[in-house]
All heavy atoms as an XYZ file, in Angstrom:
817
protein
N      18.994     -6.059     33.668
C      19.765     -6.495     32.532
C      20.124     -5.244     31.678
O      19.361     -4.307     31.408
C      18.916     -7.424     31.649
C      19.623     -7.859     30.384
S      18.870     -9.058     29.328
C      19.348    -10.558     30.200
N      21.357     -5.266     31.083
C      21.773     -4.218     30.213
C      21.356     -4.539     28.829
O      21.611     -5.705     28.298
C      23.315     -4.040     30.244
C      23.780     -3.498     31.669
C      23.771     -3.040     29.146
C      25.300     -3.486     31.894
N      20.695     -3.681     28.117
C      20.314     -3.871     26.664
C      21.177     -2.941     25.879
O      21.227     -1.701     26.121
C      18.921     -3.460     26.511
C      17.868     -4.247     27.305
C      17.735     -5.658     26.806
O      17.855     -5.833     25.441
N      17.363     -6.598     27.540
N      22.029     -3.465     24.946
C      22.794     -2.654     24.031
C      22.150     -2.847     22.567
O      22.132     -3.986     22.170
C      24.262     -2.952     23.983
C      25.006     -2.049     23.049
C      24.837     -2.930     25.396
N      21.795     -1.808     21.974
C      21.187     -1.819     20.551
C      22.203     -1.058     19.741
O      22.446      0.170     19.916
C      19.811     -1.261     20.543
O      18.950     -1.912     21.476
C      19.202     -1.391     19.185
N      22.629     -1.714     18.697
C      23.559     -1.083     17.646
C      22.684     -0.791     16.418
O      22.053     -1.782     15.943
C      24.740     -1.928     17.349
C      25.592     -1.301     16.282
C      25.609     -2.182     18.571
N      22.612      0.407     16.043
C      21.788      0.782     14.882
C      22.643      0.848     13.636
O      23.690      1.323     13.602
C      21.111      2.038     15.078
C      20.298      2.162     16.368
C      20.717      2.749     17.496
C      19.021      1.550     16.387
C      19.995      2.797     18.614
C      18.292      1.526     17.556
C      18.774      2.254     18.601
O      18.011      2.269     19.809
N      22.139      0.198     12.558
C      22.814      0.159     11.223
C      21.825      0.331     10.152
O      20.692      0.190     10.222
C      23.451     -1.149     11.006
C      24.754     -1.453     11.824
C      25.381     -2.740     11.446
C      26.906     -2.673     11.601
N      27.593     -3.823     11.065
N      22.358      0.894      9.055
C      21.581      1.047      7.823
C      22.491      0.567      6.679
O      23.526      1.147      6.516
C      21.102      2.448      7.604
C      20.322      2.675      6.356
N      18.991      2.219      6.180
C      20.570      3.253      5.170
C      18.532      2.508      5.084
N      19.545      3.130      4.350
N      22.037     -0.399      5.958
C      22.871     -0.938      4.867
C      24.266     -1.201      5.266
O      25.259     -0.818      4.619
C      22.812      0.042      3.635
O      21.531      0.223      3.188
N      24.464     -1.853      6.398
C      25.780     -2.293      6.897
C      26.547     -1.116      7.349
O      27.765     -1.344      7.689
C      26.492     -3.171      5.897
C      25.747     -4.314      5.455
N      25.470     -5.439      6.255
C      25.152     -4.610      4.262
C      24.756     -6.304      5.600
N      24.583     -5.793      4.260
N      26.029      0.039      7.530
C      26.778      1.142      7.960
C      26.246      1.548      9.351
O      25.029      1.686      9.624
C      26.664      2.417      7.030
C      27.618      3.517      7.500
C      27.652      4.643      6.416
O      26.559      5.253      6.229
N      28.808      4.892      5.897
N      27.227      1.857     10.318
C      26.751      2.202     11.664
C      26.021      3.574     11.662
O      26.426      4.531     10.984
C      27.995      2.375     12.551
C      28.585      1.052     12.910
C      29.841      0.714     12.447
C      28.016      0.173     13.748
C      30.423     -0.515     12.674
C      28.536     -1.064     14.084
C      29.791     -1.390     13.569
O      30.328     -2.599     14.012
N      24.959      3.640     12.405
C      24.155      4.792     12.595
C      24.153      5.255     14.032
O      23.875      6.419     14.385
C      22.740      4.640     12.183
C      22.571      4.449     10.700
C      23.108      5.705      9.887
C      23.090      5.540      8.451
N      23.803      6.611      7.775
N      24.603      4.319     14.954
C      24.720      4.751     16.327
C      24.470      3.580     17.185
O      24.356      2.342     16.735
N      24.332      3.786     18.580
C      24.031      2.736     19.596
C      23.351      3.384     20.752
O      23.480      4.524     20.908
C      25.270      1.910     19.921
C      26.262      2.692     20.790
C      26.157      2.614     22.207
C      27.289      3.382     20.214
C      27.057      3.307     23.001
C      28.275      4.097     21.046
C      28.092      4.080     22.383
N      22.711      2.511     21.487
C      22.084      2.929     22.752
C      22.294      1.775     23.717
O      22.132      0.611     23.350
C      20.584      3.063     22.511
C      19.837      3.550     23.756
C      18.285      3.809     23.478
N      17.658      4.186     24.649
C      17.472      5.368     25.071
N      18.040      6.408     24.378
N      16.794      5.684     26.109
N      22.783      2.162     24.898
C      22.975      1.217     25.898
C      22.275      1.665     27.206
O      22.413      2.772     27.681
C      24.508      1.121     26.248
S      25.001      0.089     27.689
N      21.390      0.756     27.726
C      20.584      1.134     28.968
C      20.376     -0.057     29.885
O      20.336     -1.114     29.489
C      19.311      1.758     28.529
C      18.352      0.964     27.646
C      17.229      1.736     27.141
O      16.659      2.573     27.936
O      16.748      1.418     26.047
N      20.198      0.328     31.127
C      19.886     -0.663     32.133
C      21.103     -0.952     33.024
O      22.126     -0.352     32.878
N      20.886     -1.806     33.976
C      21.906     -2.251     34.945
C      21.950     -3.790     34.838
O      20.964     -4.405     34.895
C      21.577     -1.703     36.341
C      21.578     -0.200     36.434
N      22.833      0.491     36.501
C      20.664      0.765     36.493
C      22.540      1.799     36.579
N      21.206      1.902     36.547
N      23.140     -4.287     34.993
C      23.362     -5.728     34.810
C      22.798     -6.486     36.088
O      22.214     -7.566     35.884
C      24.780     -6.036     34.708
N      22.995     -5.943     37.309
C      22.543     -6.692     38.473
C      23.456     -7.835     38.769
O      23.041     -8.796     39.480
N      24.661     -7.915     38.220
C      25.613     -9.017     38.533
C      26.117     -8.933     39.895
O      26.365     -9.945     40.542
C      26.732     -8.918     37.460
C      27.692    -10.002     37.627
C      27.540    -11.271     37.227
C      28.944     -9.748     38.266
C      28.446    -12.292     37.378
C      29.937    -10.732     38.394
C      29.598    -12.040     37.922
N      26.340     -7.703     40.367
C      27.052     -7.469     41.646
C      26.397     -6.278     42.348
O      25.566     -5.595     41.799
N      26.835     -5.998     43.535
C      26.504     -4.826     44.317
C      26.821     -3.561     43.562
O      27.865     -3.513     42.880
C      27.134     -4.939     45.673
C      26.711     -3.723     46.619
C      27.512     -3.831     47.950
O      28.372     -4.723     48.114
N      27.267     -2.895     48.817
N      25.872     -2.581     43.637
C      26.148     -1.278     43.022
C      27.515     -0.791     43.365
O      27.851     -0.732     44.566
C      25.061     -0.295     43.409
C      25.185      0.986     42.611
C      24.030      2.055     42.872
O      22.909      1.556     43.329
O      24.234      3.215     42.664
N      28.264     -0.350     42.396
C      29.666      0.167     42.604
C      30.691     -0.960     42.530
O      31.921     -0.696     42.507
N      30.254     -2.224     42.502
C      31.140     -3.354     42.462
C      30.712     -4.380     41.398
O      31.273     -5.459     41.307
C      31.135     -4.089     43.743
C      31.713     -3.232     44.877
C      30.883     -2.518     45.708
C      33.063     -3.180     45.076
C      31.366     -1.731     46.784
C      33.525     -2.371     46.133
C      32.724     -1.675     47.026
N      29.869     -3.932     40.448
C      29.301     -4.833     39.406
C      30.266     -4.733     38.231
O      30.352     -3.714     37.515
C      27.906     -4.238     39.009
C      27.112     -5.221     38.134
O      27.844     -5.780     37.260
O      25.914     -5.275     38.265
N      30.974     -5.855     38.052
C      32.020     -5.937     36.950
C      31.415     -5.901     35.586
O      31.991     -5.433     34.706
C      32.979     -7.101     37.181
C      32.153     -8.442     37.024
C      33.732     -6.975     38.474
C      33.113     -9.688     36.973
N      30.176     -6.362     35.439
C      29.506     -6.380     34.076
C      29.132     -4.918     33.720
O      29.497     -4.486     32.622
C      28.305     -7.336     34.077
C      27.583     -7.234     32.712
C      28.718     -8.781     34.362
N      28.578     -4.274     34.634
C      28.187     -2.823     34.336
C      29.472     -2.005     34.086
O      29.521     -1.240     33.159
C      27.558     -2.235     35.625
S      25.725     -2.444     35.613
N      30.539     -2.276     34.906
C      31.725     -1.479     34.714
C      32.373     -1.813     33.344
O      32.820     -0.820     32.645
C      32.712     -1.858     35.820
N      32.344     -3.061     32.911
C      33.032     -3.353     31.603
C      32.196     -2.898     30.456
O      32.786     -2.260     29.533
C      33.072     -4.966     31.539
N      30.915     -2.907     30.542
C      30.080     -2.338     29.509
C      30.181     -0.844     29.430
O      30.348     -0.224     28.317
C      28.591     -2.768     29.589
C      27.678     -1.983     28.658
C      28.415     -4.251     29.468
N      30.277     -0.211     30.590
C      30.541      1.208     30.594
C      31.789      1.595     30.038
O      31.896      2.598     29.269
C      30.424      1.728     32.080
O      29.095      1.548     32.584
N      32.839      0.936     30.380
C      34.201      1.254     29.776
C      34.110      1.112     28.312
O      34.669      1.929     27.563
C      35.320      0.299     30.411
C      36.534      0.354     29.628
C      35.539      0.744     31.848
N      33.583      0.012     27.769
C      33.549     -0.151     26.237
C      32.781      0.978     25.595
O      33.193      1.530     24.598
C      32.975     -1.508     25.983
C      33.867     -2.717     26.239
C      33.115     -3.989     26.117
C      35.022     -2.824     25.225
N      31.552      1.279     26.024
C      30.694      2.212     25.469
C      31.230      3.703     25.581
O      31.306      4.437     24.574
C      29.262      2.139     25.895
O      29.243      2.302     27.363
C      28.688      0.797     25.524
N      31.529      4.083     26.835
C      32.091      5.422     27.071
C      33.364      5.654     26.316
O      33.564      6.703     25.692
C      32.200      5.764     28.537
C      32.907      7.022     28.779
C      30.900      5.769     29.268
N      34.280      4.719     26.386
C      35.511      4.874     25.722
C      35.328      4.987     24.133
O      36.110      5.799     23.522
C      36.525      3.753     26.031
C      37.921      4.007     25.422
O      38.540      4.892     25.848
N      38.364      3.183     24.446
N      34.384      4.266     23.623
C      34.118      4.389     22.222
C      33.669      5.769     21.818
O      34.161      6.404     20.874
C      32.981      3.321     21.789
O      33.539      2.019     21.998
C      32.625      3.456     20.311
N      32.763      6.309     22.634
C      32.280      7.739     22.375
C      33.446      8.674     22.519
O      33.664      9.625     21.598
C      31.069      8.032     23.252
C      30.757      9.499     23.150
C      29.854      7.173     22.957
N      34.189      8.581     23.598
C      35.327      9.500     23.840
C      36.346      9.322     22.627
O      36.918     10.356     22.220
C      35.985      9.262     25.077
C      35.188      9.613     26.279
O      34.178     10.426     26.100
N      35.390      9.092     27.455
N      36.636      8.178     22.155
C      37.604      7.980     21.080
C      37.134      8.521     19.824
O      37.895      9.124     18.971
C      37.861      6.472     20.897
O      38.500      5.983     22.157
N      35.716      8.333     19.500
C      35.256      8.927     18.307
C      35.415     10.460     18.293
O      35.746     11.063     17.354
C      33.755      8.492     18.046
C      33.749      7.063     17.691
C      33.111      9.302     16.991
C      32.324      6.398     17.903
N      35.071     11.024     19.411
C      35.184     12.507     19.539
C      36.683     12.918     19.493
O      36.918     13.989     18.852
C      34.507     12.973     20.923
C      34.561     14.370     21.145
C      33.794     14.795     22.372
O      33.924     14.085     23.475
O      33.145     15.766     22.306
N      37.604     12.188     20.072
C      38.955     12.649     20.062
C      39.695     12.377     18.812
O      40.560     13.104     18.379
C      39.653     11.991     21.263
N      39.415     11.254     18.144
C      40.252     10.801     16.994
C      39.534     10.943     15.605
O      40.187     10.525     14.585
C      40.606      9.417     17.242
C      41.510      9.237     18.513
C      41.046      8.263     19.431
C      42.534      9.977     18.868
C      41.809      8.070     20.545
C      43.291      9.781     19.926
C      42.959      8.852     20.874
N      38.314     11.365     15.529
C      37.672     11.554     14.220
C      37.027     12.964     14.067
O      36.867     13.622     15.122
C      36.620     10.463     14.031
O      35.367     10.781     14.748
C      37.036      9.045     14.421
N      36.573     13.170     12.926
C      35.880     14.444     12.720
C      34.408     14.215     12.617
O      33.632     15.009     12.287
C      36.365     15.089     11.358
C      37.800     15.480     11.411
C      38.114     16.584     12.342
O      37.322     17.507     12.547
O      39.137     16.541     13.120
N      33.979     12.928     12.852
C      32.536     12.541     12.759
C      31.661     13.331     13.682
O      32.045     13.448     14.861
C      32.327     11.007     12.806
C      33.049     10.220     11.659
O      33.188     10.880     10.547
O      33.393      9.130     11.835
N      30.548     13.713     13.257
C      29.527     14.370     14.095
C      28.528     13.452     14.651
O      28.004     12.523     13.970
C      28.868     15.425     13.197
O      27.899     16.220     13.989
N      28.132     13.591     15.921
C      27.195     12.699     16.546
C      26.518     13.482     17.721
O      27.041     14.524     18.098
C      27.818     11.527     17.097
C      28.818     11.659     18.179
C      28.446     11.721     19.545
C      30.197     11.812     17.918
C      29.429     11.862     20.511
C      31.165     12.038     18.803
C      30.720     12.089     20.117
N      25.358     13.013     18.113
C      24.712     13.483     19.244
C      24.716     12.332     20.298
O      24.678     11.186     19.929
C      23.214     13.915     18.958
O      22.447     12.841     18.540
N      24.787     12.790     21.471
C      24.838     11.668     22.607
C      23.959     12.119     23.754
O      23.470     13.224     23.906
N      23.789     11.077     24.563
C      22.915     11.195     25.718
C      23.563     10.361     26.760
O      24.043      9.260     26.606
C      21.530     10.736     25.465
C      20.458     11.169     26.502
C      19.070     10.784     25.980
O      18.938     10.092     24.954
N      18.100     11.159     26.687
N      23.688     10.876     28.012
C      24.187     10.086     29.082
C      23.368     10.318     30.364
O      22.939     11.541     30.683
C      25.648     10.514     29.285
C      26.487      9.517     30.086
C      27.984      9.948     29.998
O      28.332     10.903     29.396
O      28.760      9.162     30.704
N      23.115      9.302     31.098
C      22.414      9.380     32.460
C      22.530      8.203     33.204
O      23.375      7.312     32.832
N      21.710      8.094     34.214
C      21.855      6.884     35.130
C      21.462      5.611     34.303
O      20.287      5.387     33.876
C      20.963      7.024     36.248
C      21.045      5.858     37.222
O      22.118      5.295     37.428
O      19.930      5.423     37.836
N      22.484      4.786     34.011
C      22.185      3.558     33.311
C      21.915      3.705     31.795
O      21.354      2.856     31.136
N      22.313      4.912     31.212
C      22.085      5.156     29.803
C      23.204      5.909     29.237
O      23.835      6.803     29.796
C      20.794      6.055     29.677
C      20.560      6.697     28.273
C      20.217      5.602     27.326
C      19.562      7.824     28.431
N      23.568      5.393     27.979
C      24.457      6.111     27.091
C      23.971      5.901     25.659
O      23.744      4.742     25.363
C      25.945      5.844     27.276
C      26.853      6.635     26.389
C      26.276      4.337     27.056
C      28.421      6.677     26.756
N      23.961      6.964     24.868
C      23.615      6.752     23.527
C      24.518      7.562     22.613
O      25.040      8.656     23.112
C      22.192      7.033     23.175
O      21.861      8.410     23.409
N      24.686      7.190     21.399
C      25.490      7.957     20.390
C      24.817      7.661     19.010
O      24.745      6.551     18.648
C      26.906      7.409     20.439
S      27.953      8.075     19.194
N      24.359      8.783     18.466
C      23.812      8.624     17.148
C      24.479      9.537     16.200
O      24.699     10.770     16.471
C      22.307      9.105     17.198
C      21.493      8.245     18.045
S      21.451      6.524     17.608
C      20.599      6.545     16.039
N      24.922      8.975     15.003
C      25.787      9.704     14.081
C      24.904     10.555     13.154
O      23.864     10.195     12.796
C      26.609      8.705     13.293
C      27.509      7.899     14.121
C      27.369      6.499     14.291
C      28.586      8.413     14.833
C      28.135      5.740     15.062
C      29.386      7.710     15.699
C      29.085      6.262     15.774
N      25.571     11.679     12.755
C      24.868     12.571     11.897
C      25.603     12.434     10.508
O      26.694     12.808     10.304
C      25.067     14.061     12.244
C      24.343     14.321     13.594
C      24.591     15.787     13.945
N      23.935     16.089     15.247
C      24.623     16.591     16.268
N      25.938     16.920     16.123
N      24.042     16.798     17.410
N      24.949     11.616      9.613
C      25.538     11.311      8.318
C      26.427     10.062      8.302
O      26.386      9.310      9.314
N      27.254      9.940      7.342
C      28.057      8.784      7.149
C      29.271      8.870      8.140
O      29.597      9.971      8.521
C      28.598      8.711      5.697
O      27.566      8.525      4.829
N      29.821      7.684      8.452
C      30.900      7.674      9.462
C      32.166      7.316      8.639
O      32.182      6.682      7.596
C      30.720      6.665     10.549
C      29.477      7.081     11.416
C      30.526      5.265     10.062
N      33.286      7.777      9.246
C      34.625      7.499      8.709
C      35.026      6.050      8.947
O      34.387      5.345      9.735
C      35.603      8.462      9.335
O      35.760      8.244     10.649
N      36.069      5.637      8.249
C      36.663      4.347      8.580
C      37.224      4.252     10.043
O      37.080      3.089     10.554
C      37.904      4.046      7.574
C      37.394      3.848      6.179
C      38.527      3.513      5.218
C      38.010      3.321      3.828
N      39.116      2.924      2.855
N      37.699      5.329     10.526
C      38.072      5.277     11.975
C      36.947      5.034     12.863
O      37.143      4.227     13.792
C      38.809      6.696     12.284
C      40.118      6.963     11.564
C      39.946      7.532     10.215
O      38.732      7.819      9.758
O      40.941      7.645      9.509
N      35.811      5.665     12.671
C      34.672      5.390     13.538
C      34.131      4.023     13.346
O      33.778      3.354     14.290
C      33.536      6.496     13.196
O      34.004      7.768     13.694
C      32.294      6.132     13.948
N      34.222      3.553     12.089
C      33.780      2.182     11.808
C      34.557      1.165     12.524
O      34.063      0.223     13.263
C      33.733      1.874     10.364
C      33.163      0.618      9.973
C      33.037      0.315      8.409
O      33.118      1.343      7.697
O      32.941     -0.856      8.113
N      35.920      1.418     12.602
C      36.862      0.508     13.344
C      36.547      0.604     14.833
O      36.565     -0.436     15.528
C      38.236      0.925     13.005
C      39.367      0.126     13.716
C      39.251     -1.357     13.371
C      40.661      0.630     13.410
N      36.332      1.818     15.353
C      36.126      1.962     16.778
C      34.762      1.255     17.159
O      34.668      0.598     18.231
C      36.078      3.473     17.212
C      37.370      4.196     17.150
C      37.203      5.641     17.119
C      38.273      3.703     18.240
N      33.726      1.455     16.309
C      32.454      0.692     16.573
C      32.703     -0.839     16.530
O      32.105     -1.561     17.310
C      31.405      1.178     15.612
C      30.951      2.569     15.899
S      30.020      2.704     17.459
C      28.596      1.710     17.056
N      33.455     -1.289     15.499
C      33.747     -2.713     15.423
C      34.385     -3.297     16.620
O      34.088     -4.262     17.140
C      34.587     -2.985     14.189
C      33.925     -2.945     12.810
O      32.673     -2.996     12.862
O      34.639     -2.922     11.773
N      35.277     -2.405     17.140
C      35.992     -2.832     18.420
C      35.060     -2.955     19.522
O      35.116     -3.831     20.335
C      37.165     -1.822     18.699
O      37.839     -2.209     19.819
N      34.187     -1.932     19.693
C      33.177     -1.988     20.864
C      32.335     -3.211     20.685
O      32.010     -3.846     21.614
C      32.273     -0.691     20.764
C      31.265     -0.636     21.874
S      30.190      0.682     21.747
C      28.977      0.148     20.479
N      31.769     -3.450     19.462
C      30.946     -4.563     19.194
C      31.675     -5.890     19.534
O      31.144     -6.875     20.170
C      30.435     -4.622     17.778
C      29.753     -5.938     17.370
C      29.391     -3.456     17.542
N      32.963     -6.000     19.151
C      33.751     -7.202     19.443
C      33.750     -7.449     20.952
O      33.589     -8.556     21.429
C      35.086     -7.089     18.834
C      36.089     -8.292     19.250
C      35.581     -9.567     18.529
C      37.517     -7.881     18.842
N      34.063     -6.401     21.772
C      34.128     -6.454     23.203
C      32.807     -6.964     23.845
O      32.760     -7.711     24.661
N      31.706     -6.286     23.315
C      30.376     -6.627     23.826
C      29.970     -7.978     23.445
O      29.274     -8.614     24.270
C      29.421     -5.472     23.351
C      29.587     -4.123     23.872
C      28.624     -3.109     23.139
C      29.333     -4.079     25.418
N      30.250     -8.387     22.218
C      29.925     -9.768     21.838
C      30.649    -10.784     22.727
O      29.991    -11.772     23.140
C      30.306    -10.008     20.395
O      29.603     -9.062     19.555
C      29.961    -11.348     19.931
N      31.885    -10.600     23.008
C      32.595    -11.494     23.907
C      32.039    -11.471     25.288
O      31.935    -12.547     25.862
C      34.137    -11.072     24.015
O      34.699    -11.173     22.751
N      31.626    -10.387     25.720
C      30.999    -10.328     27.102
C      29.736    -11.012     27.094
O      29.438    -11.703     28.098
C      30.824     -8.836     27.524
C      32.038     -8.154     28.015
S      31.695     -6.555     28.744
C      30.619     -7.184     30.184
N      28.907    -10.875     26.053
C      27.573    -11.415     26.083
C      27.677    -12.989     26.163
O      26.864    -13.624     26.716
C      26.846    -11.020     24.796
C      25.372    -11.501     24.778
C      24.636    -11.095     23.516
O      25.314    -11.098     22.460
O      23.450    -10.857     23.632
N      28.688    -13.504     25.506
C      28.885    -15.005     25.553
C      29.006    -15.553     26.995
O      28.617    -16.582     27.325
C      30.117    -15.379     24.702
C      29.824    -15.217     23.256
C      31.176    -15.590     22.486
C      30.937    -15.317     20.941
N      32.219    -15.552     20.200
N      29.648    -14.719     27.873
C      29.925    -15.102     29.198
C      28.958    -14.622     30.250
O      28.825    -15.183     31.333
C      31.397    -14.653     29.635
C      32.419    -15.305     28.871
O      32.531    -16.497     28.761
N      33.322    -14.492     28.236
N      28.215    -13.579     29.894
C      27.318    -12.908     30.857
C      25.903    -12.665     30.193
O      25.332    -11.651     30.454
C      27.852    -11.564     31.378
C      29.175    -11.743     32.066
C      30.412    -11.496     31.443
C      29.207    -12.199     33.365
C      31.624    -11.654     32.056
C      30.448    -12.358     34.057
C      31.642    -12.151     33.368
O      32.858    -12.283     34.010
N      25.429    -13.651     29.444
C      24.174    -13.461     28.704
C      22.974    -13.307     29.613
O      21.929    -12.838     29.165
C      23.959    -14.597     27.759
C      23.743    -15.965     28.391
O      24.363    -16.166     29.501
O      23.261    -16.863     27.766
N      23.126    -13.710     30.878
C      21.999    -13.441     31.782
C      21.977    -12.021     32.419
O      20.949    -11.621     33.080
C      22.039    -14.389     33.031
C      21.794    -15.753     32.685
O      21.033    -16.114     31.674
N      22.349    -16.761     33.412
N      22.985    -11.137     31.952
C      23.156     -9.848     32.576
C      23.194     -8.831     31.484
O      22.963     -7.613     31.848
C      24.367     -9.797     33.382
C      24.271    -10.749     34.539
C      25.009    -12.018     34.430
C      23.625    -10.602     35.687
C      24.930    -12.960     35.462
C      23.577    -11.453     36.685
C      24.236    -12.741     36.485
O      24.167    -13.588     37.600
N      23.372     -9.213     30.300
C      23.389     -8.188     29.229
C      23.036     -8.834     27.883
O      23.123    -10.001     27.673
C      24.776     -7.593     29.015
C      25.883     -8.588     28.532
S      27.325     -7.744     27.879
C      26.710     -7.082     26.429
N      22.454     -7.972     26.922
C      21.956     -8.439     25.673
C      22.441     -7.446     24.650
O      22.277     -6.196     24.788
C      20.490     -8.640     25.607
C      19.906     -9.110     24.286
C      18.463     -9.177     24.186
O      17.734     -8.375     24.851
N      17.948    -10.166     23.572
N      23.069     -7.900     23.568
C      23.418     -7.110     22.416
C      22.583     -7.477     21.303
O      22.440     -8.626     20.895
C      24.897     -7.360     22.106
C      25.561     -6.679     20.867
C      25.472     -5.198     21.087
C      26.938     -7.235     20.574
N      22.080     -6.488     20.598
C      21.177     -6.719     19.411
C      21.479     -5.616     18.395
O      22.040     -4.541     18.677
C      19.669     -6.837     19.760
C      19.119     -5.492     20.312
C      17.735     -5.635     20.674
N      17.252     -4.353     21.061
C      16.066     -3.927     20.668
N      15.245     -4.704     20.115
N      15.653     -2.686     21.131
N      21.152     -5.956     17.175
C      21.335     -5.047     16.028
C      19.981     -4.723     15.359
O      19.191     -5.640     15.372
C      22.309     -5.684     15.010
C      23.729     -5.891     15.571
C      23.961     -7.126     16.175
C      24.636     -4.981     15.382
C      25.192     -7.447     16.728
C      25.934     -5.218     15.940
C      26.212     -6.473     16.604
N      19.854     -3.460     15.081
C      18.590     -2.989     14.513
C      18.864     -2.217     13.236
O      19.675     -1.288     13.263
C      17.924     -2.206     15.572
C      16.468     -1.779     15.209
C      15.797     -1.105     16.332
O      15.665     -1.592     17.449
O      15.180      0.042     16.085
N      18.110     -2.544     12.228
C      18.241     -1.922     10.981
C      17.364     -0.681     11.040
O      16.111     -0.758     11.373
C      17.760     -2.811      9.825
C      17.907     -2.258      8.466
C      19.365     -2.179      7.948
O      20.261     -2.871      8.444
O      19.614     -1.377      7.018
N      17.908      0.516     10.693
C      17.158      1.782     10.714
C      17.102      2.351      9.348
O      17.868      2.119      8.483
C      17.679      2.748     11.763
C      17.444      2.248     13.171
C      19.170      2.981     11.523
């Protein structure tokens, strides 16, 4: 199962961590893993390309994380909202394969 944790403090994004494998399909053909990867990786790439916000990241087998250094811009907030919207929609259809949760930090 994929676990996505979105970290917030006082309603402001502080980052996210996504880890695990969905197990929906054969490795390399798992549409749930592929969709979650596209949403999370594209969010990190977009934040890096389109904002001045600073963050640290980690990427590995079944893992991607992004933690912001300081406050985030409106652009990053919108990109994170978009990622959360996509993941929320996915979770409704694939709740046996992924879980989205929010953690106050």
